[in-house]
C-alpha positions in Angstrom: 11.1 38.3 34.9 7.7 38.9 33.2 6.7 36.6 30.4 5.3 38.0 27.2 2.0 36.8 25.8 3.8 34.7 23.2 6.0 33.1 25.9 2.9 32.3 28.0 1.2 30.7 25.0 4.2 28.6 24.3 4.3 27.4 28.0 0.6 26.5 27.8 1.1 24.6 24.6 4.1 22.7 26.0 2.0 21.7 29.0 -1.2 21.0 27.2 0.2 19.0 24.3 1.3 15.9 26.2 -1.8 16.0 28.3 -4.1 16.0 25.3 -2.0 13.4 23.6 -2.5 11.0 26.5 -6.1 11.8 27.2 -7.7 12.4 23.8 -7.9 9.6 21.3 -8.9 12.1 18.6 -6.0 14.4 19.3 -3.6 11.5 19.2 -5.0 10.3 15.9 -4.5 13.7 14.2 -1.0 14.0 15.7 0.0 10.6 14.4 -1.5 11.1 10.9 0.1 14.6 10.6 3.5 13.1 11.5 3.0 10.1 9.2 2.0 12.2 6.1 4.7 14.8 7.0 7.3 12.1 7.2 6.3 10.8 3.8 6.6 14.3 2.3 10.0 14.8 4.0 11.3 11.5 2.7 10.1 12.5 -0.8 12.2 15.6 -0.6 15.2 13.6 0.4 14.6 11.0 -2.3 14.3 13.5 -5.2 18.1 13.9 -5.8 18.6 10.1 -5.4 15.9 8.8 -7.7 15.7 5.5 -5.8 12.5 3.8 -4.6 14.8 1.7 -2.3 15.9 4.7 -0.3 12.3 5.7 0.3 11.5 2.1 1.2 14.4 1.8 3.7 13.5 5.1 5.5 9.7 4.5 5.5 10.1 1.1 7.2 11.4 2.7 10.3 8.0 4.4 11.1 6.5 1.0 12.1 8.9 0.8 15.0 8.1 4.4 16.0 4.4 3.7 16.0 4.6 0.2 17.5 3.1 -1.5 14.5 4.2 -5.2 14.0 4.0 -6.6 10.5 3.9 -10.3 10.1 4.4 -11.7 6.6 3.2 -15.1 5.4 3.8 -16.8 2.1 7.2 -15.4 1.2 7.9 -18.5 -0.9 5.2 -17.4 -3.4 7.5 -14.5 -4.5 10.1 -17.1 -5.6 9.4 -16.7 -9.3 12.1 -15.7 -11.7 9.7 -14.5 -14.5 7.9 -11.1 -14.3 4.5 -11.0 -12.5 1.7 -8.7 -11.5 1.1 -8.1 -7.8 -2.4 -7.1 -6.8 -3.2 -5.9 -3.3 -6.2 -4.7 -1.3 -6.2 -1.0 -0.5 -7.4 0.3 2.9 -5.6 3.5 3.6 -2.2 5.3 3.2 -0.9 2.9 5.8 -0.8 0.2 3.1 2.6 1.7 2.2 4.0 0.1 5.3 3.0 -3.4 4.3 3.9 -2.7 0.7 7.4 -1.6 1.5 7.9 -4.5 3.9 7.6 -7.1 1.1 8.2 -5.1 -2.1 10.0 -7.5 -4.5 13.1 -6.6 -6.3 12.6 -4.8 -9.7 8.9 -4.1 -8.8 7.3 -0.9 -9.9 3.9 0.3 -8.5 1.2 1.5 -10.8 -0.8 4.5 -9.4 -3.6 6.9 -10.3 -2.4 10.0 -12.2 -3.7 12.3 -9.4 -0.8 11.2 -7.2 1.7 12.7 -9.6 0.4 16.2 -8.5 0.8 15.4 -4.7 3.7 17.8 -4.3 7.1 16.4 -3.5 5.6 12.9 -2.9 4.3 12.8 -6.5 7.6 14.1 -7.8 9.6 11.5 -5.9 7.2 8.7 -7.2 7.7 9.9 -10.7 11.5 9.9 -10.4 11.4 6.5 -8.8 9.7 5.1 -11.8 6.1 4.7 -10.6 3.8 4.2 -13.6 0.8 6.6 -13.6 -2.5 6.0 -15.4 -5.5 8.2 -16.0 -8.4 6.2 -14.9 -10.9 8.7 -16.4 -9.5 8.1 -20.0 -9.9 4.5 -20.9 -7.7 4.8 -24.1 -4.8 6.3 -22.1 -5.0 3.6 -19.4 -5.1 0.8 -22.1 -2.1 2.4 -23.8 -0.1 2.7 -20.5 -0.9 -1.0 -19.7 0.3 -2.0 -23.1 3.5 -0.2 -22.6 3.8 -1.7 -19.2 3.4 -5.2 -20.6 6.2 -4.6 -23.1 8.5 -3.2 -20.4 7.8 -6.1 -18.1 9.0 -8.6 -20.6 11.8 -6.5 -22.1 13.3 -5.4 -18.8 12.2 -8.2 -16.6 10.3 -6.1 -14.1 7.3 -6.7 -11.9 4.4 -4.3 -11.2 2.2 -3.7 -8.2 -1.4 -2.7 -8.6 -4.3 -1.8 -6.2 -7.2 -3.1 -8.3 -9.9 -1.6 -6.1 -8.7 1.7 -7.5 -9.4 3.7 -4.3 -9.0 3.4 -0.5 -11.7 1.2 1.1 -12.5 1.4 4.8 -15.6 -0.9 4.6 -13.9 -3.9 6.1 -14.3 -5.9 2.9 -13.1 -5.6 -0.8 -14.6 -3.3 -3.4 -15.2 -4.6 -6.9 -11.9 -4.9 -8.8 -11.0 -2.9 -11.9 -9.7 -5.1 -14.7 -6.6 -3.2 -15.8 -4.1 -5.2 -13.8 -5.5 -8.5 -15.1 -5.5 -7.2 -18.8 -1.9 -6.4 -18.2 -1.1 -9.9 -16.8 -2.9 -11.6 -19.7 -1.3 -9.4 -22.3 2.2 -10.2 -20.9 1.2 -13.8 -20.2 2.6 -13.5 -16.6 1.2 -14.7 -13.3 -0.9 -12.7 -10.9 0.3 -12.8 -7.3 -2.4 -11.7 -4.8 -1.3 -9.9 -1.6 -3.8 -9.4 1.2 -3.3 -7.1 4.1 -5.3 -7.8 7.2 -7.9 -5.3 8.6 -6.4 -2.3 10.5 -9.5 -2.0 12.6 -7.8 -3.2 15.9 -5.4 -0.2 15.9 -6.5 2.3 13.2 -9.8 3.9 12.3 -10.3 7.0 10.3 -14.0 7.2 11.3 -13.3 6.8 15.0 -10.1 8.9 14.9 -8.1 6.0 16.4 -4.4 5.3 15.9 -2.9 2.9 18.4 -0.2 0.3 18.4 -1.1 -3.0 16.8 -0.3 -5.8 14.4 -0.9 -6.2 10.7 -0.6 -9.5 8.8 0.4 -9.5 5.1 -0.3 -12.7 3.3 1.2 -13.5 -0.1 -1.0 -15.9 -1.9 0.2 -18.5 -4.5 0.4 -17.0 -8.1 -2.5 -17.4 -10.5 -1.2 -18.4 -14.0 -2.4 -16.6 -17.1 -0.5 -18.5 -19.8 -2.9 -19.3 -22.6 -5.6 -16.9 -21.4 -7.1 -14.3 -23.8 -8.8 -10.9 -23.1 -12.1 -12.7 -23.1 -10.9 -14.6 -20.0 -10.1 -11.4 -18.0 -13.5 -11.0 -16.3 -13.4 -14.6 -14.9 -9.8 -14.1 -13.9 -10.6 -10.9 -12.1 -13.5 -12.5 -10.2 -11.4 -15.6 -9.3 -8.5 -13.6 -7.9 -10.9 -11.3 -6.0 -12.6 -14.4 -4.5 -9.3 -15.8 -3.3 -8.3 -12.5 -1.8 -11.7 -12.0 -0.2 -11.6 -15.4 1.4 -8.1 -14.8 2.8 -9.1 -11.3 4.1 -12.2 -12.7 5.8 -10.1 -15.5 7.4 -7.4 -13.1 8.6 -10.0 -10.7 10.0 -11.4 -13.4 12.3 -8.0 -14.3 13.8 -7.0 -13.1 17.2 -3.8 -11.0 17.2 -0.8 -13.3 17.5 -2.8 -16.4 16.6 -1.0 -18.7 14.1 -3.4 -20.8 12.0 -2.1 -24.2 11.0 -0.6 -24.6 7.5 0.1 -20.9 6.8 3.7 -19.6 6.8 
């Protein structure tokens, strides 16, 4: 039986795909990223009628097993706070979602840039799940949203999660922090809890098109109190928290995979 051109192309693709996947690091990188982003969009479609961030969290966590990414969490005890608080975390790539969903506290709502709202089904699912969007280009709007968030935190006893760098950072360090999250914490008089995710460089690199198996450490640092602070104290508070996170990030980046430093849980 003669095969058509389309059938021959299909046979060639079926043979070439696994070979390219094994032999080409770049091809493997694009395949993994395509599946990762496609999976997020698919989950967003499934989450739309449910309106629950927890559903998206439960389903997304499974991808770490598929990709062979081990996530180690240290400092769980620092989330044992009954009052509302503001979580601030470093932002390296979209893979931060894996670490975020691994430790996301109960009644915690992320704050994201407004552009994400227009990211198709993912943006719609985030909106339905209660993600707070801010327009970073309009300072007045951002301040207004933060003021409303502060009132909501205290009234409804919720926590918020913010990436204070404001954008993804692949530099291997931390960008300067925007102050919105710290204004929010001071206005609500609630603690700031820093969360640091270790560098992905051992298993992931956008520049080198690398995406392998590996380990990520997520460290929850002790909360920084804001009780009694005023808006004038926000710059110092921002610098202090960034310094704590930068020290932790630098320390974690020098650790060998699997190494357990003393005194850290």
